[in-house]
C-alpha atoms as a printed R data frame, in Angstrom:
    type eleno elety resid chain resno       x       y       z
1   ATOM     1    CA   MET     A     1  -9.776 -23.226   5.574
2   ATOM     2    CA   ILE     A     2  -8.100 -20.965   8.111
3   ATOM     3    CA   ARG     A     3  -5.034 -20.619   5.917
4   ATOM     4    CA   ARG     A     4  -7.217 -19.755   2.919
5   ATOM     5    CA   VAL     A     5  -9.085 -17.025   4.825
6   ATOM     6    CA   LEU     A     6  -5.890 -15.536   6.241
7   ATOM     7    CA   GLY     A     7  -4.321 -15.539   2.805
8   ATOM     8    CA   SER     A     8  -7.341 -13.698   1.383
9   ATOM     9    CA   ILE     A     9  -7.191 -11.070   4.128
10  ATOM    10    CA   LEU     A    10  -3.479 -10.514   3.533
11  ATOM    11    CA   PHE     A    11  -4.039 -10.161  -0.222
12  ATOM    12    CA   VAL     A    12  -6.811  -7.604   0.324
13  ATOM    13    CA   LEU     A    13  -4.636  -5.533   2.664
14  ATOM    14    CA   VAL     A    14  -1.708  -5.479   0.260
15  ATOM    15    CA   ALA     A    15  -3.859  -4.798  -2.792
16  ATOM    16    CA   ALA     A    16  -5.769  -2.015  -1.077
17  ATOM    17    CA   LEU     A    17  -2.693  -0.018  -0.105
18  ATOM    18    CA   PRO     A    18  -0.536   0.442  -3.219
19  ATOM    19    CA   THR     A    19  -0.206   4.200  -2.751
20  ATOM    20    CA   LEU     A    20   1.241   3.679   0.727
21  ATOM    21    CA   ALA     A    21   3.809   1.132  -0.386
22  ATOM    22    CA   GLN     A    22   7.470   1.846   0.131
23  ATOM    23    CA   THR     A    23  10.068   0.553  -2.285
24  ATOM    24    CA   GLY     A    24  13.458  -0.885  -1.568
25  ATOM    25    CA   TYR     A    25  15.337  -1.829   1.551
26  ATOM    26    CA   ASP     A    26  16.894  -0.263   4.639
27  ATOM    27    CA   ASN     A    27  20.419   0.510   3.505
28  ATOM    28    CA   ASP     A    28  22.195   2.083   6.471
29  ATOM    29    CA   PRO     A    29  22.634  -0.396   9.329
30  ATOM    30    CA   ASP     A    30  22.757   2.223  12.086
31  ATOM    31    CA   GLY     A    31  19.880   4.498  11.189
32  ATOM    32    CA   ALA     A    32  18.292   3.512   7.893
33  ATOM    33    CA   GLN     A    33  14.621   4.184   7.363
34  ATOM    34    CA   GLY     A    34  12.255   4.321   4.401
35  ATOM    35    CA   TYR     A    35  12.686   3.303   0.771
36  ATOM    36    CA   VAL     A    36  13.157   4.478  -2.784
37  ATOM    37    CA   ASN     A    37  12.362   2.783  -6.106
38  ATOM    38    CA   SER     A    38  14.947   0.061  -6.676
39  ATOM    39    CA   ALA     A    39  15.475  -3.595  -7.537
40  ATOM    40    CA   PHE     A    40  14.093  -4.477  -4.111
41  ATOM    41    CA   HIS     A    41  10.611  -3.043  -4.787
42  ATOM    42    CA   HIS     A    42   7.786  -4.665  -2.868
43  ATOM    43    CA   ALA     A    43   4.304  -3.712  -1.661
44  ATOM    44    CA   SER     A    44   4.613  -3.667   2.114
45  ATOM    45    CA   VAL     A    45   2.791  -0.912   3.951
46  ATOM    46    CA   ASP     A    46   5.576  -0.646   6.511
47  ATOM    47    CA   SER     A    47   9.061  -1.933   7.248
48  ATOM    48    CA   VAL     A    48  11.029  -3.123  10.239
49  ATOM    49    CA   ASN     A    49  14.776  -2.770   9.828
50  ATOM    50    CA   LEU     A    50  16.162  -6.184  10.777
51  ATOM    51    CA   TYR     A    51  19.470  -4.658  11.912
52  ATOM    52    CA   ASN     A    52  18.243  -1.953  14.296
53  ATOM    53    CA   GLY     A    53  14.545  -2.795  14.779
54  ATOM    54    CA   GLN     A    54  13.279   0.576  13.556
55  ATOM    55    CA   LEU     A    55   9.733   0.717  12.242
56  ATOM    56    CA   SER     A    56   8.998   2.909   9.203
57  ATOM    57    CA   ILE     A    57   5.468   3.804   8.070
58  ATOM    58    CA   PRO     A    58   4.596   6.178   5.195
59  ATOM    59    CA   VAL     A    59   1.301   8.096   5.202
60  ATOM    60    CA   THR     A    60   0.301   9.740   1.922
61  ATOM    61    CA   VAL     A    61  -1.480  13.083   2.208
62  ATOM    62    CA   GLY     A    62  -3.695  14.672  -0.426
63  ATOM    63    CA   PRO     A    63  -4.335  13.769  -4.075
64  ATOM    64    CA   ARG     A    64  -1.823  12.235  -6.425
65  ATOM    65    CA   TYR     A    65  -0.996  14.546  -9.336
66  ATOM    66    CA   SER     A    66   0.174  13.334 -12.743
67  ATOM    67    CA   ILE     A    67   2.949  15.717 -13.813
68  ATOM    68    CA   GLY     A    68   4.190  13.714 -16.796
69  ATOM    69    CA   PRO     A    69   4.128  10.196 -18.298
70  ATOM    70    CA   LYS     A    70   6.475   8.855 -15.601
71  ATOM    71    CA   LEU     A    71   6.372  11.646 -13.031
72  ATOM    72    CA   LYS     A    72   3.691  11.467 -10.361
73  ATOM    73    CA   PHE     A    73   3.631  13.700  -7.304
74  ATOM    74    CA   GLN     A    74   2.029  13.172  -3.916
75  ATOM    75    CA   LEU     A    75   2.945  14.466  -0.469
76  ATOM    76    CA   ALA     A    76   3.762  12.003   2.275
77  ATOM    77    CA   LEU     A    77   4.449  12.098   5.986
78  ATOM    78    CA   THR     A    78   6.695   9.353   7.290
79  ATOM    79    CA   TYR     A    79   6.911   7.900  10.767
80  ATOM    80    CA   ASN     A    80   9.992   6.193  12.159
81  ATOM    81    CA   SER     A    81  10.352   4.723  15.637
82  ATOM    82    CA   ARG     A    82  13.835   6.207  16.201
83  ATOM    83    CA   THR     A    83  13.523   8.993  18.774
84  ATOM    84    CA   SER     A    84  17.076   9.588  19.977
85  ATOM    85    CA   ASP     A    85  20.681   9.647  18.826
86  ATOM    86    CA   TYR     A    86  23.845   8.598  20.632
87  ATOM    87    CA   SER     A    87  26.367  11.322  21.450
88  ATOM    88    CA   ASP     A    88  29.762  11.074  23.146
89  ATOM    89    CA   SER     A    89  30.524  14.802  22.929
90  ATOM    90    CA   PHE     A    90  28.157  16.271  25.520
91  ATOM    91    CA   PRO     A    91  30.076  19.066  27.318
92  ATOM    92    CA   VAL     A    92  30.239  18.749  31.100
93  ATOM    93    CA   VAL     A    93  30.032  21.885  33.281
94  ATOM    94    CA   ASN     A    94  33.402  21.216  34.950
95  ATOM    95    CA   GLY     A    95  35.113  20.399  31.657
96  ATOM    96    CA   GLY     A    96  35.416  17.334  29.495
97  ATOM    97    CA   TYR     A    97  32.718  15.372  27.724
98  ATOM    98    CA   ALA     A    98  30.131  12.754  28.591
99  ATOM    99    CA   VAL     A    99  27.983  10.221  26.770
100 ATOM   100    CA   THR     A   100  24.366  11.251  26.406
101 ATOM   101    CA   SER     A   101  21.245  10.784  24.329
102 ATOM   102    CA   VAL     A   102  19.840  13.640  22.249
103 ATOM   103    CA   LEU     A   103  16.442  13.895  20.620
104 ATOM   104    CA   ALA     A   104  16.330  12.977  16.942
105 ATOM   105    CA   VAL     A   105  13.285  15.005  15.971
106 ATOM   106    CA   ASP     A   106  12.034  17.275  13.215
107 ATOM   107    CA   PRO     A   107  10.830  20.232  15.325
108 ATOM   108    CA   SER     A   108   8.375  21.276  12.613
109 ATOM   109    CA   LEU     A   109   6.375  18.103  13.329
110 ATOM   110    CA   ALA     A   110   6.083  15.561  16.151
111 ATOM   111    CA   MET     A   111   8.411  12.906  17.556
112 ATOM   112    CA   GLY     A   112   9.136  10.282  14.931
113 ATOM   113    CA   TRP     A   113   7.550  12.183  12.034
114 ATOM   114    CA   THR     A   114   9.271  13.767   9.045
115 ATOM   115    CA   PHE     A   115   8.142  15.674   5.973
116 ATOM   116    CA   THR     A   116  10.402  16.553   3.072
117 ATOM   117    CA   LEU     A   117  10.175  16.903  -0.680
118 ATOM   118    CA   GLY     A   118  13.750  15.647  -0.981
119 ATOM   119    CA   ALA     A   119  17.149  16.897   0.182
120 ATOM   120    CA   ILE     A   120  20.892  16.284  -0.102
121 ATOM   121    CA   LYS     A   121  22.649  16.325   3.280
122 ATOM   122    CA   ASN     A   122  26.107  15.351   4.477
123 ATOM   123    CA   THR     A   123  26.083  12.291   6.716
124 ATOM   124    CA   PRO     A   124  29.109  10.743   8.456
125 ATOM   125    CA   VAL     A   125  30.264   7.415   7.013
126 ATOM   126    CA   ASN     A   126  33.356   5.951   8.705
127 ATOM   127    CA   GLY     A   127  34.198   9.403  10.035
128 ATOM   128    CA   SER     A   128  33.878  11.224   6.694
129 ATOM   129    CA   PRO     A   129  30.841  13.271   5.594
130 ATOM   130    CA   LEU     A   130  29.301  12.011   2.347
131 ATOM   131    CA   PRO     A   131  26.384  13.487   0.361
132 ATOM   132    CA   THR     A   132  23.204  11.560   1.064
133 ATOM   133    CA   TYR     A   133  19.790  11.831  -0.561
134 ATOM   134    CA   PHE     A   134  16.890  11.965   1.895
135 ATOM   135    CA   GLY     A   135  13.711  11.034   0.039
136 ATOM   136    CA   PRO     A   136  10.093  11.921   0.820
137 ATOM   137    CA   ASP     A   137   9.645   8.398   2.223
138 ATOM   138    CA   GLY     A   138  12.437   8.970   4.772
139 ATOM   139    CA   SER     A   139  14.985   6.912   2.840
140 ATOM   140    CA   GLN     A   140  18.704   7.650   2.932
141 ATOM   141    CA   HIS     A   141  20.944   6.910  -0.054
142 ATOM   142    CA   THR     A   142  24.637   7.756   0.145
143 ATOM   143    CA   PHE     A   143  26.860   8.735  -2.787
144 ATOM   144    CA   ARG     A   144  30.634   8.622  -3.168
145 ATOM   145    CA   ILE     A   145  31.387  11.504  -5.519
146 ATOM   146    CA   THR     A   146  34.198  10.866  -8.024
147 ATOM   147    CA   THR     A   147  36.568  13.354  -9.635
148 ATOM   148    CA   ASP     A   148  34.067  14.157 -12.381
149 ATOM   149    CA   HIS     A   149  31.502  15.077  -9.684
150 ATOM   150    CA   TYR     A   150  29.061  12.299 -10.676
151 ATOM   151    CA   ALA     A   151  28.159   9.270  -8.582
152 ATOM   152    CA   LYS     A   152  25.608   6.505  -8.262
153 ATOM   153    CA   ALA     A   153  24.099   5.597  -4.909
154 ATOM   154    CA   ASP     A   154  25.881   2.948  -2.847
155 ATOM   155    CA   ASP     A   155  22.745   0.805  -2.779
156 ATOM   156    CA   ALA     A   156  20.655  -0.630  -5.621
157 ATOM   157    CA   SER     A   157  18.511   2.480  -6.053
158 ATOM   158    CA   GLN     A   158  18.549   3.960  -9.561
159 ATOM   159    CA   LEU     A   159  19.843   7.377  -8.568
160 ATOM   160    CA   LEU     A   160  22.635   9.449 -10.143
161 ATOM   161    CA   LEU     A   161  23.941  12.557  -8.358
162 ATOM   162    CA   HIS     A   162  25.899  15.462  -9.840
163 ATOM   163    CA   THR     A   163  27.654  17.991  -7.617
164 ATOM   164    CA   LEU     A   164  27.646  21.571  -8.937
165 ATOM   165    CA   THR     A   165  30.811  23.430  -7.931
166 ATOM   166    CA   ASP     A   166  32.447  26.834  -8.153
167 ATOM   167    CA   GLY     A   167  35.989  27.488  -9.378
168 ATOM   168    CA   GLN     A   168  37.457  26.343  -6.058
169 ATOM   169    CA   GLY     A   169  35.622  23.011  -6.000
170 ATOM   170    CA   ASN     A   170  33.069  24.064  -3.374
171 ATOM   171    CA   ALA     A   171  29.547  22.686  -3.774
172 ATOM   172    CA   THR     A   172  27.060  25.273  -5.053
173 ATOM   173    CA   GLY     A   173  24.157  22.868  -5.407
174 ATOM   174    CA   TYR     A   174  23.209  19.414  -6.616
175 ATOM   175    CA   GLU     A   175  21.163  17.801  -9.361
176 ATOM   176    CA   MET     A   176  19.983  14.208  -9.424
177 ATOM   177    CA   TRP     A   177  18.267  11.829 -11.830
178 ATOM   178    CA   ASP     A   178  16.105   8.810 -10.976
179 ATOM   179    CA   GLY     A   179  15.608   5.625 -12.991
180 ATOM   180    CA   ASP     A   180  12.847   7.206 -15.102
181 ATOM   181    CA   GLY     A   181  15.007  10.142 -16.159
182 ATOM   182    CA   ASN     A   182  13.308  12.679 -13.923
183 ATOM   183    CA   ARG     A   183  15.689  15.443 -12.824
184 ATOM   184    CA   TYR     A   184  15.767  16.932  -9.304
185 ATOM   185    CA   ALA     A   185  17.466  20.307  -8.699
186 ATOM   186    CA   PHE     A   186  18.484  21.128  -5.121
187 ATOM   187    CA   GLY     A   187  18.726  24.911  -4.806
188 ATOM   188    CA   ASN     A   188  17.559  25.778  -1.287
189 ATOM   189    CA   HIS     A   189  20.682  25.867   0.881
190 ATOM   190    CA   VAL     A   190  19.946  25.586   4.623
191 ATOM   191    CA   THR     A   191  22.776  26.196   7.111
192 ATOM   192    CA   GLY     A   192  23.356  27.047  10.762
193 ATOM   193    CA   TYR     A   193  20.984  24.562  12.422
194 ATOM   194    CA   ASP     A   194  23.146  21.445  12.798
195 ATOM   195    CA   ASN     A   195  25.966  20.720  15.222
196 ATOM   196    CA   PRO     A   196  29.367  20.357  13.537
197 ATOM   197    CA   PHE     A   197  30.815  16.884  13.106
198 ATOM   198    CA   GLY     A   198  32.587  15.911  16.302
199 ATOM   199    CA   GLY     A   199  30.470  18.205  18.495
200 ATOM   200    CA   TYR     A   200  27.001  16.669  18.413
201 ATOM   201    CA   TYR     A   201  25.066  17.369  21.608
202 ATOM   202    CA   ASN     A   202  22.032  19.568  20.846
203 ATOM   203    CA   ASP     A   203  18.532  18.175  20.538
204 ATOM   204    CA   ALA     A   204  17.587  18.159  16.839
205 ATOM   205    CA   GLY     A   205  21.310  18.737  16.300
206 ATOM   206    CA   ARG     A   206  21.430  16.842  13.025
207 ATOM   207    CA   GLY     A   207  19.252  16.628   9.976
208 ATOM   208    CA   ARG     A   208  18.231  20.152   8.998
209 ATOM   209    CA   ASP     A   209  21.263  21.606   7.202
210 ATOM   210    CA   GLY     A   210  21.571  20.660   3.543
211 ATOM   211    CA   TRP     A   211  20.370  21.359   0.001
212 ATOM   212    CA   TYR     A   212  16.610  21.025  -0.519
213 ATOM   213    CA   VAL     A   213  14.864  20.284  -3.806
214 ATOM   214    CA   THR     A   214  13.406  23.298  -5.620
215 ATOM   215    CA   LEU     A   215  12.624  21.817  -9.054
216 ATOM   216    CA   ILE     A   216  11.530  18.431 -10.381
217 ATOM   217    CA   THR     A   217  11.231  17.979 -14.144
218 ATOM   218    CA   ASP     A   218  10.678  14.985 -16.411
219 ATOM   219    CA   PRO     A   219  12.429  14.304 -19.765
220 ATOM   220    CA   PHE     A   220   9.578  16.044 -21.615
221 ATOM   221    CA   GLY     A   221   9.886  19.349 -19.753
222 ATOM   222    CA   ASN     A   222   6.906  18.891 -17.414
223 ATOM   223    CA   GLN     A   223   7.884  20.290 -14.035
224 ATOM   224    CA   ILE     A   224   6.930  21.364 -10.557
225 ATOM   225    CA   THR     A   225   8.728  23.939  -8.418
226 ATOM   226    CA   MET     A   226   8.672  24.661  -4.712
227 ATOM   227    CA   ASP     A   227   9.762  27.351  -2.276
228 ATOM   228    CA   TYR     A   228  10.431  27.346   1.460
229 ATOM   229    CA   TYR     A   229   9.837  29.418   4.561
230 ATOM   230    CA   THR     A   230  12.619  31.962   5.103
231 ATOM   231    CA   ALA     A   231  14.109  34.219   7.788
232 ATOM   232    CA   THR     A   232  10.966  36.374   7.730
233 ATOM   233    CA   ASP     A   233   8.975  33.207   8.565
234 ATOM   234    CA   PRO     A   234  11.121  31.722  11.355
235 ATOM   235    CA   GLY     A   235  11.178  28.004  11.950
236 ATOM   236    CA   PRO     A   236  10.394  26.235  15.223
237 ATOM   237    CA   CYS     A   237  12.962  27.089  17.874
238 ATOM   238    CA   TRP     A   238  13.262  25.672  21.379
239 ATOM   239    CA   VAL     A   239  14.883  28.262  23.631
240 ATOM   240    CA   ALA     A   240  15.704  28.324  27.323
241 ATOM   241    CA   ASP     A   241  13.581  30.547  29.528
242 ATOM   242    CA   PRO     A   242  15.964  33.350  30.591
243 ATOM   243    CA   GLN     A   243  13.963  33.810  33.813
244 ATOM   244    CA   HIS     A   244  14.614  30.315  35.193
245 ATOM   245    CA   SER     A   245  16.564  30.246  38.461
246 ATOM   246    CA   CYS     A   246  18.127  26.821  38.726
247 ATOM   247    CA   THR     A   247  20.821  26.559  41.371
248 ATOM   248    CA   VAL     A   248  22.726  23.865  39.458
249 ATOM   249    CA   PRO     A   249  24.863  25.016  36.494
250 ATOM   250    CA   VAL     A   250  23.403  23.776  33.229
251 ATOM   251    CA   ILE     A   251  24.931  23.319  29.793
252 ATOM   252    CA   ASP     A   252  22.678  24.597  27.003
253 ATOM   253    CA   THR     A   253  21.419  21.572  25.071
254 ATOM   254    CA   TYR     A   254  18.507  23.247  23.342
255 ATOM   255    CA   MET     A   255  18.306  22.998  19.574
256 ATOM   256    CA   ARG     A   256  20.257  25.496  17.508
257 ATOM   257    CA   CYS     A   257  18.330  28.156  15.599
258 ATOM   258    CA   ALA     A   258  19.508  30.081  12.556
259 ATOM   259    CA   PRO     A   259  18.375  32.865  10.245
260 ATOM   260    CA   GLY     A   260  18.008  32.388   6.507
261 ATOM   261    CA   SER     A   261  16.213  29.685   4.540
262 ATOM   262    CA   SER     A   262  14.459  26.931   6.456
263 ATOM   263    CA   TRP     A   263  13.901  23.264   5.676
264 ATOM   264    CA   ILE     A   264  10.087  23.624   5.735
265 ATOM   265    CA   PRO     A   265   8.336  23.754   2.326
266 ATOM   266    CA   LYS     A   266   5.885  26.636   1.892
267 ATOM   267    CA   THR     A   267   4.391  26.434  -1.614
268 ATOM   268    CA   ILE     A   268   4.468  23.839  -4.398
269 ATOM   269    CA   TYR     A   269   3.649  25.085  -7.907
270 ATOM   270    CA   LEU     A   270   2.010  22.576 -10.261
271 ATOM   271    CA   PRO     A   271   2.264  22.803 -14.090
272 ATOM   272    CA   SER     A   272  -1.307  24.110 -14.302
273 ATOM   273    CA   GLY     A   273  -0.401  27.106 -12.136
274 ATOM   274    CA   ALA     A   274  -2.343  25.730  -9.181
275 ATOM   275    CA   GLN     A   275  -0.578  25.641  -5.824
276 ATOM   276    CA   ILE     A   276  -0.232  23.326  -2.855
277 ATOM   277    CA   THR     A   277   0.348  25.338   0.323
278 ATOM   278    CA   ILE     A   278   1.750  24.258   3.682
279 ATOM   279    CA   GLY     A   279   0.529  26.224   6.709
280 ATOM   280    CA   ARG     A   280   1.969  26.484  10.216
281 ATOM   281    CA   ASP     A   281   0.580  27.051  13.705
282 ATOM   282    CA   THR     A   282   1.617  29.589  16.356
283 ATOM   283    CA   PHE     A   283   4.544  27.347  17.344
284 ATOM   284    CA   ASN     A   284   5.724  27.263  13.706
285 ATOM   285    CA   ARG     A   285   4.901  23.585  13.349
286 ATOM   286    CA   ILE     A   286   3.356  22.314  10.126
287 ATOM   287    CA   SER     A   287  -0.408  22.440  10.667
288 ATOM   288    CA   THR     A   288  -2.159  22.291   7.266
289 ATOM   289    CA   PHE     A   289  -1.773  21.023   3.710
290 ATOM   290    CA   THR     A   290  -4.116  22.703   1.225
291 ATOM   291    CA   PHE     A   291  -4.535  21.121  -2.221
292 ATOM   292    CA   PRO     A   292  -6.233  22.238  -5.441
293 ATOM   293    CA   VAL     A   293  -9.089  19.854  -6.239
294 ATOM   294    CA   LYS     A   294 -12.286  19.760  -8.240
295 ATOM   295    CA   SER     A   295 -15.047  18.177  -6.182
296 ATOM   296    CA   GLY     A   296 -18.472  19.709  -6.719
297 ATOM   297    CA   ALA     A   297 -18.276  23.372  -5.746
298 ATOM   298    CA   ALA     A   298 -15.051  22.919  -3.799
299 ATOM   299    CA   THR     A   299 -11.793  24.057  -5.395
300 ATOM   300    CA   THR     A   300  -9.496  23.166  -2.487
301 ATOM   301    CA   ALA     A   301  -9.229  20.487   0.159
302 ATOM   302    CA   THR     A   302  -7.264  20.797   3.391
303 ATOM   303    CA   TRP     A   303  -5.593  18.212   5.600
304 ATOM   304    CA   THR     A   304  -4.910  19.354   9.166
305 ATOM   305    CA   LEU     A   305  -2.461  18.024  11.731
306 ATOM   306    CA   GLU     A   306  -3.654  17.943  15.332
307 ATOM   307    CA   TYR     A   307  -0.969  17.871  18.004
308 ATOM   308    CA   GLY     A   308  -0.868  16.985  21.679
309 ATOM   309    CA   SER     A   309  -0.057  19.482  24.403
310 ATOM   310    CA   THR     A   310   2.279  22.295  23.444
311 ATOM   311    CA   MET     A   311   5.737  22.797  24.901
312 ATOM   312    CA   SER     A   312   6.042  23.662  28.563
313 ATOM   313    CA   THR     A   313   8.328  26.156  30.279
314 ATOM   314    CA   PRO     A   314  11.618  25.064  31.865
315 ATOM   315    CA   ALA     A   315  11.373  23.651  35.361
316 ATOM   316    CA   CYS     A   316  14.039  23.117  38.008
317 ATOM   317    CA   THR     A   317  14.566  20.102  40.231
318 ATOM   318    CA   ALA     A   318  16.975  19.607  43.099
319 ATOM   319    CA   SER     A   319  19.703  18.425  40.755
320 ATOM   320    CA   SER     A   320  19.028  19.658  37.250
321 ATOM   321    CA   ASN     A   321  17.179  21.920  34.878
322 ATOM   322    CA   ILE     A   322  14.494  20.042  32.958
323 ATOM   323    CA   THR     A   323  12.486  21.286  30.019
324 ATOM   324    CA   THR     A   324   9.604  19.163  28.823
325 ATOM   325    CA   TYR     A   325   8.286  19.211  25.256
326 ATOM   326    CA   GLU     A   326   5.358  17.107  24.182
327 ATOM   327    CA   TYR     A   327   5.508  16.785  20.426
328 ATOM   328    CA   ARG     A   328   2.787  14.217  19.775
329 ATOM   329    CA   LEU     A   329   0.780  13.998  16.568
330 ATOM   330    CA   ASN     A   330  -2.753  12.975  17.480
331 ATOM   331    CA   ALA     A   331  -4.536  12.983  14.127
332 ATOM   332    CA   ILE     A   332  -4.377  13.829  10.424
333 ATOM   333    CA   LYS     A   333  -7.780  14.994   9.191
334 ATOM   334    CA   ARG     A   334  -9.181  15.935   5.796
335 ATOM   335    CA   HIS     A   335 -11.526  18.919   5.459
336 ATOM   336    CA   ALA     A   336 -13.284  19.838   2.221
């Protein structure tokens, strides 16, 4: 009887959460998180990577829009328990390098949380940077580009990547197809935020540079487009307080900031002409998602993100300079 009741509860939980399901498996043993549609599809609401113990949880936000017969679109925030990265290139004041831990965080959100519509970024594999697709569910799928500039993902995901190049062989963008024939164009080039390979020591020093999706279209021509915040709408930037008076020399480990395009989506344009907008707070963190809906007299619905305490100013101790940031996401709320 107990087994029968437990089995019923489990079935109800799985059946009630299909829109939150992730699909696939954790493919990178050191830092894999999230899923993409593949031969390993299942209906789990979360995942624990059995290699590194990381927990991944997707949270869908807003309505699900039908763009075409096999193209559906819905925003999602993803949580992953990884909060830090290993670095052996931290510069020491008196010269040389030390081993340290740096924050692995998207500064436009809170610790552990990410939000993307899709991006191609270079990630190191055996010491060499390879193009990797970062999906909205937080998944990472690496490609080994061949001489004809086409490649399938290393895992079982049904993804095909094409590198667009100039006359000198330099990448000028990417396009990608999924298993249903939907095409993704990556036209928003973000640079200047990440540490170079071999010199990784800034907080948030990896994960923002890359090519971000600007167009998704299905085989029938149905499409959605998106744009991003730019240099006139600066992204979140942690900076040292120039007035601090620490007596101990300190190496700058704050995150790098850059002008130009940012990684934060601003507006998503649906085929009907309606728009999904992403708002930000005074600290340039994502604060609202506003969707077109039809519910009685309402024409829009807004989801808000409520954070914990904001960042504090640098403080000095007897031996070091310490800056404390509290990037905690307290709640996601829907408002009509």
